[in-house]
C-alpha positions, 0 to 999 in steps of 0.5 A: 249650828247654822252661821246665826246660831239657828239650829239645823234640824233634819228629817234623819234626826227627828225619825223615831226609828233612829237606833245607836250603833251597838255597843262593843263589849269589854271582852271583845275589845280585850280579844282585838287588842291582844290579837293586834299586840300578839301580831305587831310583836310576831312582826317585831321578832321577824325583823330582829331575826332579819336584822342579825343583831347582836345579843344583848349580855345579860346585866348583874347586879354589883354593889359599891364597895364604899356606900353599898348602893347597887347597880345593874351593870354588864359584865364587862363593865364591872372588869373595866371599873375593877381594873380602875380602882385596884380590884374594887367595884365602886359605883359611879358616884363614889368614882367621881369623889375618888377622882376628885380626891385624887386630883386634891392630893397629887395624883395618888389614886390608891391614897384617895380610894382608901380615903373615900372608903374611910368617909363612907364607912364612917358616914354608913355606921354613923350618918345613916343611924343618927343623922343628927350626930353626922351634921354635928360631926361635920360642924365640928370638922369645919370649926376644927379646920377653920380654926387650924387655918386661922391659928396658922394665918396668926403665927409668929412665923410669918413676917412682913405684911399679910396679903389679902387680908384687911387690916383693923386700924383702930375700934369704931366704938369711940366714934360711935359714942361720939356722935350718940354724945352729940345727938343727945346734946343736940336734943337737949339744946332742941328741948331748952330752946323751946 
């Protein structure tokens, strides 16, 4: 287009003998792509041979003995994990859970591993088949722990004031009742004066 929006007409476009370039067929285009990719792969193979790169170890499928999840790992990694966890191969997620459990129970790794494995067995047996029951069981466990903590905090064994708790001095019901009575008396006096 020209600067002012005018169309430039040339004799080239006006010529009726103008033909489009020949269209490439899909077959010839596919053949060209195939030839180029073959040539590139040959050059890459030559570069790898020249660089003398170490061979890549084969990977194996390893199944976690806790949760049953499979991962592709090298044999060296599998051996390192088994050495760390008493001959059992566990996935990365389970190993983190075992590590946290170990920190909680004071560094007893074998006990932490057994605890985590028992939780996983219980979950695999119940949680995967019946997720609602698993949720109900978790809620029951939370309630059991909270009542145990509450009962422990209220035990008469502890003498002296509790630290960190808010003590309730009296009920707020009398104050609310008094306010409601005052409000009702105020409304009655307003209606009488009208």
